[in-house]
KEBA-950368 format. One record per residue (C-alpha): residue number from 1; z negated, y negated, x negated. Coordinates in steps of 0.1 Angstrom, whole numbers. Each point is the difference from the previous one (the first is absolute). Layout:
num  z  y  x
NUM  Z  Y  X
...
This chain:
num  z  y  x
1  -1  1  0
2  9  -33  -15
3  -13  -36  7
4  3  -14  37
5  7  -32  -16
6  27  -7  -24
7  -14  -30  -28
8  1  -5  -37
9  -31  -23  -4
10  -35  -6  21
11  12  -33  18
12  29  20  11
13  -15  29  15
14  -25  -21  16
15  26  -24  18
16  25  30  9
17  -32  22  18
18  -7  -34  16
19  38  -3  11
20  0  30  16
21  -33  3  19
22  -8  -39  3
23  8  5  43
24  -9  31  4
25  -42  -5  -1
26  -4  28  -26
27  -33  4  -16
28  -1  -4  -37
29  -38  -7  -9
30  -32  14  17
31  -38  -13  -8
32  -33  3  18
33  -23  -26  12
34  -33  8  7
35  -1  -12  32
36  36  3  14
37  8  33  -18
38  39  2  -14
39  23  -25  -1
40  32  0  -2
41  27  -19  -20
42  38  5  6
43  28  -8  -23
44  2  -34  14
45  -37  -12  2
46  6  12  -39
47  26  -19  -11
48  -11  -37  20
49  -33  9  -26
50  20  4  -30
51  26  -29  7
52  -30  -25  6
53  -21  12  -32
54  35  -6  -18
55  5  -32  11
56  -38  -5  -8
57  4  12  -37
58  34  -18  -6
59  -15  -33  8
60  -28  7  -26
61  27  2  -25
62  4  36  -2
63  39  10  -13
64  19  29  -10
65  -20  19  -26
66  -34  -15  5
67  -30  23  5
68  -20  3  31
69  -32  19  -6
70  -15  26  31
71  -34  7  1
72  -10  17  32
73  -5  34  16
74  28  16  20
75  6  -17  31
76  35  -21  10
77  -11  -31  -17
78  8  16  -29
79  36  11  11
80  6  -33  14
81  -14  -17  -39
82  25  25  -14
83  32  -3  20
84  -5  -38  0
85  -1  -6  -36
86  29  28  -7
87  22  -24  25
88  -8  -29  -23
89  11  23  -29
90  -36  -2  -9
91  -16  29  -19
92  -32  16  17
93  -31  6  -19
94  -24  28  7
95  -35  -2  -5
96  -26  30  11
97  -28  -14  25
98  -21  22  -24
99  4  -22  -32
100  -27  -23  -10
101  6  -32  -3
102  6  -5  -39
103  24  30  5
104  18  -20  27
105  -3  -33  -22
106  19  16  -29
107  28  13  27
108  7  -34  13
109  0  -19  -37
110  21  29  -12
111  27  0  28
112  -4  -43  4
113  0  8  41
114  6  -31  16
115  -14  9  32
116  -26  25  13
117  -5  15  31
118  -36  14  6
119  -18  19  27
120  -35  0  11
121  -32  -17  -14
122  -9  22  -26
123  34  3  -15
124  -2  -40  6
125  -30  -5  -19
126  15  19  -31
127  29  -26  1
128  -30  -27  2
129  -15  9  -35
130  32  1  -20
131  21  -28  17
132  -5  -25  -28
133  13  27  -26
134  34  3  16
135  21  -32  -10
136  30  12  18
137  -14  7  34
138  7  -29  22
139  -5  15  33
140  -21  27  15
141  4  12  37
142  -29  12  18
143  3  28  28
144  -33  -3  9
145  -23  -31  10
146  0  -27  -25
147  -35  -14  -4
148  -4  -39  2
149  -5  -4  -37
150  29  19  -12
151  18  -7  -32
152  32  -26  7
153  20  26  -11
154  -6  20  32
155  17  1  32
156  -4  21  32
157  24  28  7
158  10  -14  38
159  4  -35  -18
160  24  13  -23
161  19  20  24
162  1  -33  23
163  7  -23  -25
164  30  29  -11
165  18  2  32
166  13  -33  0
167  8  1  -35
168  19  28  5
169  16  -15  32
170  16  -29  -20
171  36  7  0
172  -1  -25  -36
173  -18  26  -18
174  26  27  8
175  -34  25  -8
176  20  33  16
177  25  -3  -20
178  -22  8  -37
179  -9  36  8
180  38  7  3
181  3  -14  -40
182  -23  27  -13
183  14  25  -22
184  -12  35  -3
185  -6  -8  -39
186  -26  -30  10
187  -37  7  -5
188  -15  14  34
189  -40  6  -13
190  -21  1  -27
191  -22  28  6
192  -30  0  -28
193  -7  35  -14
194  -38  4  3
195  -4  17  -33
196  -26  20  -12
197  -8  -23  -30
198  8  -35  -10
199  18  -28  23
200  24  11  29
201  35  0  -8
202  24  -18  22
203  31  23  13
204  31  -19  9
205  19  18  29
206  30  -13  13
207  15  2  36
208  23  30  -18
209  -28  18  -13
210  -17  2  37
211  32  3  20
212  17  29  -18
213  -37  17  0
214  -1  -6  37
215  35  14  7
216  -7  28  -25
217  -26  15  17
218  13  -4  34
219  25  21  -4
220  -24  29  -8
221  -29  -12  29
222  10  -2  38
223  -14  -31  10
224  14  -20  27
225  -9  -24  30
226  -18  22  22
227  -25  8  -36
228  -35  -14  -1
229  -21  -10  -29
230  -35  -5  -3
231  -3  -23  -32
232  -34  1  -24
233  8  5  -33
234  -1  -36  -20
235  36  -19  6
236  -9  -14  -35
237  10  35  -14
238  36  8  -1
239  0  34  16
240  -14  -14  32
241  24  -34  -1
242  27  25  -6
243  -8  28  21
244  -22  -12  25
245  17  -37  7
246  39  -3  -15
247  10  34  12
248  -20  -1  35
249  24  -35  4
250  31  17  -16
251  -5  28  31
252  -9  -28  27
253  -33  22  5
254  -35  -13  11
255  -30  -9  -24
256  -32  -2  12
257  -29  -13  -23
258  -29  17  -4
259  -34  -18  7
260  -14  10  -32
261  1  32  -20
262  -33  8  14
263  16  -3  33
264  29  22  -6
265  -10  36  15
266  -5  -22  36
267  34  -21  -4
268  13  33  -5
269  -13  12  33
270  14  -30  15
271  31  -9  -19
272  12  35  1
273  28  -4  -25
274  29  22  -10
275  -1  -9  -35
276  -25  -2  -23
277  -2  -14  -36
278  -33  9  -18
279  -13  11  -38
280  -19  34  -6
281  -34  -11  0
282  5  -7  40
283  16  37  3
284  -28  16  -23
285  -29  -13  21
286  15  14  31
287  7  32  -14
288  -36  2  -13
289  -15  -7  35
290  22  22  15
291  -10  30  -26
292  -35  -9  5
293  -2  -4  39
294  16  36  -3
295  -29  16  -23
296  -23  -14  19
297  12  17  36
298  -12  34  -4
299  17  34  -19
300  24  0  34
301  14  -33  0
302  6  1  -43
303  20  33  6
304  22  -19  27
305  3  -26  -19
306  10  21  -34
307  29  20  22
308  12  -34  15
309  3  -15  -35
310  18  34  -12
311  19  0  28
312  11  -38  -5
313  11  7  -32
314  18  29  4
315  18  -19  30
316  9  -30  -21
317  13  22  -31
318  21  26  18
319  12  -31  28
320  9  -20  -32
321  23  30  -8
322  18  3  33
323  -22  37  3
324  -29  -9  23
325  3  27  30
326  -10  -4  33
327  -36  21  -3
328  -8  -25  -29
329  9  -33  21
330  -21  16  31
331  -33  0  -27
332  8  -29  -13
333  2  -18  32
334  -32  18  9
335  -12  -13  -34
336  7  -33  8
337  -11  0  30
338  -35  14  -3
339  -8  -13  -37
340  23  -32  -10
341  4  -19  32
342  -31  -19  -4
343  10  -8  -36
344  34  -16  16
345  -19  -20  25
346  -25  -16  -26
347  35  -15  -16
348  13  -12  33
349  14  32  14
350  35  -9  -4
351  9  -4  -36
352  31  15  -8
353  -7  -2  -40
354  -20  -18  -28
355  8  -15  -35
356  -22  2  -28
357  1  -21  -31
358  -25  -18  -25
359  -9  31  -20
360  5  34  1
361  -8  22  34
362  -15  36  -10
363  21  28  12
364  -29  16  16
365  0  -33  26
366  39  -1  3
367  1  40  9
368  -28  -4  22
369  12  -27  25
370  33  13  1
371  -19  34  11
372  -14  -23  29
373  34  -13  4
374  -3  -37  -15
375  26  -1  -26
376  -14  -22  -30
377  31  -18  -21
378  -12  -7  -34
379  19  -23  -21
380  -3  -16  -35
381  8  -33  -14
382  -17  -30  -18
383  -1  -37  10
384  26  -1  -28
385  25  19  22
386  -4  -24  34
387  -15  34  1
388  15  30  12
389  18  22  -28
390  -3  35  18
391  -12  14  33
392  -3  37  16
393  24  3  27
394  -9  6  32
395  13  35  4
396  -7  15  -30
397  -34  -16  -14
398  -13  17  -34
399  -41  -11  -2
400  -7  -2  -37
401  31  -21  -7
402  12  -34  14
403  35  10  11
404  37  -9  -10
405  13  -30  -16
406  13  -29  26
407  35  -8  8
408  11  -24  -32
409  -24  4  -21
410  -3  22  -34
411  -29  18  -16
412  -4  16  -34
413  -21  22  -15
414  -12  -11  -41
415  -17  23  -21
416  -33  -18  -17
417  3  20  -30
418  35  -13  -11
419  10  -22  26
420  32  20  11
421  13  -3  41
422  -5  39  10
423  18  -5  34
424  13  -28  21
425  1  0  39
426  19  -22  22
427  -9  -7  38
428  38  -1  8
429  -2  31  -12
430  -23  15  27
431  -9  26  8
432  -3  12  -39
433  -12  33  -17
434  -11  -14  -30
435  -29  12  -24
436  -13  -16  -30
437  -23  2  -28
438  -33  -27  0
439  1  -32  -13
440  -4  -42  11
441  23  -7  38
442  23  -26  -10
443  21  -21  28
444  27  -17  5
445  14  -16  31
446  9  -32  30
447  -40  3  3
448  -11  -3  -34
449  -18  -35  -5
450  17  -24  -24
451  -31  -13  -21
452  -40  -10  -5
453  -1  -35  12
454  -3  -20  -30
455  -8  32  -20
456  34  6  -20
457  -17  20  -31
458  -17  24  27
459  31  1  22
460  18  8  -34
461  -22  30  -4
462  5  18  28
463  37  3  1
464  16  19  -29
465  35  -12  -14
466  24  22  24
467  -19  -22  33
468  -23  29  9
469  -34  -9  12
470  -28  21  -14
471  -25  5  30
472  -30  15  -23
473  -1  30  24
474  4  37  -12
475  16  25  19
476  27  26  4
477  26  9  21
478  0  31  19
479  27  10  23
480  11  -34  6
481  -35  -11  11
482  -19  -21  -24
483  -36  9  -13
484  -25  -27  -13
485  -23  13  -24
486  -17  -31  -12
487  1  -33  -14
488  8  -5  -33
489  -31  -24  -7
490  -25  23  16
491  6  30  -21
492  -32  12  -16
493  0  7  -35
494  -31  24  -10
495  -18  0  -33
496  18  37  -2
497  38  -17  2
498  3  11  32
499  22  -17  25
500  -19  -1  35
501  18  -19  29
502  -30  -7  25
503  16  -7  33
504  8  36  13
505  -36  9  -9
506  -11  -30  19
507  21  14  30
508  -18  36  -2
509  -34  -21  11
510  16  -23  29
511  3  25  24
512  -35  12  -2
513  -24  -6  21
514  -29  -14  -21
515  25  -24  -20
516  10  -36  6
517  10  -11  -36
518  5  14  -31
519  8  -8  -33
520  8  25  -30
521  -15  -15  -34
522  10  20  -34
523  18  -28  -25
524  -13  7  -33
525  -25  28  13
526  -6  34  -8
527  3  9  38
528  6  -16  31
529  -24  -12  24
530  2  -19  33
531  -16  -27  22
532  0  8  35
533  -6  -21  32
534  -12  22  28
535  10  -5  31
536  -30  -6  14
537  4  5  40
538  7  37  -9
539  -29  3  -25
540  -22  -10  24
541  12  23  24
542  -5  28  -24
543  -35  -9  -8
544  -10  5  36
545  11  35  0
546  -20  1  -35
547  -33  -13  16
548  2  -32  -19
549  -11  -29  15
550  29  -21  -8
551  -12  -28  21
552  -30  -2  -24
553  23  -9  -30
554  24  -30  -8
555  33  12  -15
556  -14  -7  -34
557  -30  25  6
558  23  23  20
559  25  10  -32
560  -34  3  -24
561  -12  32  26
562  7  37  -18
563  17  14  33
564  24  -27  4
565  4  0  -42
566  6  38  8
567  26  -6  23
568  23  -18  -23
569  -7  24  -28
570  12  25  22
571  33  -17  4
572  3  0  -35
573  -6  31  -8
574  22  13  23
575  33  -23  -16
576  -11  10  -32
577  4  35  4
578  38  -3  -2
579  3  -28  -20
580  17  -1  -35
581  -29  -1  -27
582  8  -37  -5
583  2  -13  35
584  -34  14  8
585  -25  -27  12
586  -32  8  -17
587  -21  -25  13
588  0  -27  32
589  -24  -29  11
590  -5  -15  32
591  7  -35  10
592  -11  -16  32
593  21  -30  -3
594  34  9  13
595  28  -15  -22
596  12  -30  19
597  27  -30  -4
598  -32  -22  6
599  -22  18  -29
600  31  -4  -24
601  3  35  -6
602  34  3  25
603  29  -18  -6
604  12  -17  35
605  26  31  6
606  -29  23  -7
607  3  16  -33
608  -30  7  -22
609  -6  -29  -25
610  -8  30  -24
611  -12  -30  -31
612  -19  -18  21
613  -22  33  17
614  1  16  -35
615  -20  -29  -17
616  -19  -4  34
617  -13  36  -4
618  -2  -2  -34
619  -35  13  -7
620  3  26  32
621  33  12  -20
622  -17  -1  -36
623  -32  19  17
624  25  31  11
625  14  7  -33
626  -37  -8  -15
627  -14  30  18
628  26  24  -14
629  -2  -15  -33
630  -38  8  1
631  8  34  9
632  24  2  -27
633  28  8  22
């Protein structure tokens, strides 16, 4: 299936969407108000707001190439602000709402943003702290109420729209024609990579980068005007921006904005989306809860559950090969009705498929959901590739891989020891049966960024003389499916000289009931250890079964209880039985405080800041190794 709208730039996409549906009262965006429930904005409603804000931005001096920053949660105003900037040939600078004031100030200064659009009071107050540090910032448009003693640069959202509508309507300005002058090679956005160390880098993405990626993805995935997406991943991230926003516009689908991440479960029931775009952590949590509920339901319920999972997996496997017979189909239908119907209801009851990205989806999670009748399509890419490079096919997903290369994109595998390219796969040759050795993943294509903003040396460091972009990821092709091993920079080199990728080891524990977060440690150490953040809800439920008065303990106290420590010790012992000697986890330390963006231990895209975590828990890590040194191990 291809895009529903023909386009080569983002403003062209929006303009042609409006031309097609302006007079049809078609709902484009939805949001929820506390008292009045879900509110619909038609294509025409959104278009009028975009034109009004574009008029105001132009009146404030925004011209082609200028940067307009957005510091906001997912909401219709985010789309309006983005499209208004694009309509003037401007570039959107995306800022995560989780960032502290100092990081926001850095991005505003580095990008030299002329206007900032900000949402709720907590974000507005961050801006107030750093406004004097951003000399290029001339105006701050505030979506929420503006206090009486606000800085002179502040203007309320509604006032900006009111003033801008008159500017847009003035025929002397001819603003409507500016969007038509935007070229595919022009800059559409600066997306600042979160980075696990140092200051973030601005990834310069053109209209060609985004539009080619959207059209390539829609060649593989059937999304159309009847589809509905619940958006909750940050629009500041390239994954949601391309898949959950631009691809939905190109498909003329409807987008509903979740009230918050915490409200997603309730919003799924209300919105009943047909398409879900998420990160593995959500699917992991759902899986853990389902497995736990089955185990607590008694022997009969567990037996029925296990049968249903086996039946669902067998049906998925044989249906994919075209060999599912009538008896198996009937058994699977019964399994879906008896066991998995509740899971479907929790996801809204209307889901056709889900897309997972941003991190590796454990194979066990993918195969379980497939058995339950929910196909999760895992993809792979980077901010620098706008972002999708590969994705699993809907009709033949292979979990544990990230699928086939997208049309127009070419991926190569380069050996780490001698830099020889051992295999090249073009998405235009889909499907392909190529198998290669392991090495760094390289990519070329119209989706690949042109540069890092004002960082020529760092730009040169990621492109080789032949034009390949070096991803820093390690992988291989198996029968045309790309399999990711890990990040090169995450590679652990033990004191014995063993190369160990921590990602696959950490994935083993993500699906286990007691574990919330895990980080493997071992760089220049004699063996591996792990820092573990428990899933305290699951741990407390298990503690009751062990007659531990868990309500008497704080999280910090609970992890010190011997029986709780034993639960995790058993999990690592079970893993170590089958692990190779250099990949065994010899000790662990339980951490009460979750790794988080707010604590500075996760990036805004929810990746571990390994160096930060290692430094923060240096004493605890040293203590684990000291125990073995005292024993002479």
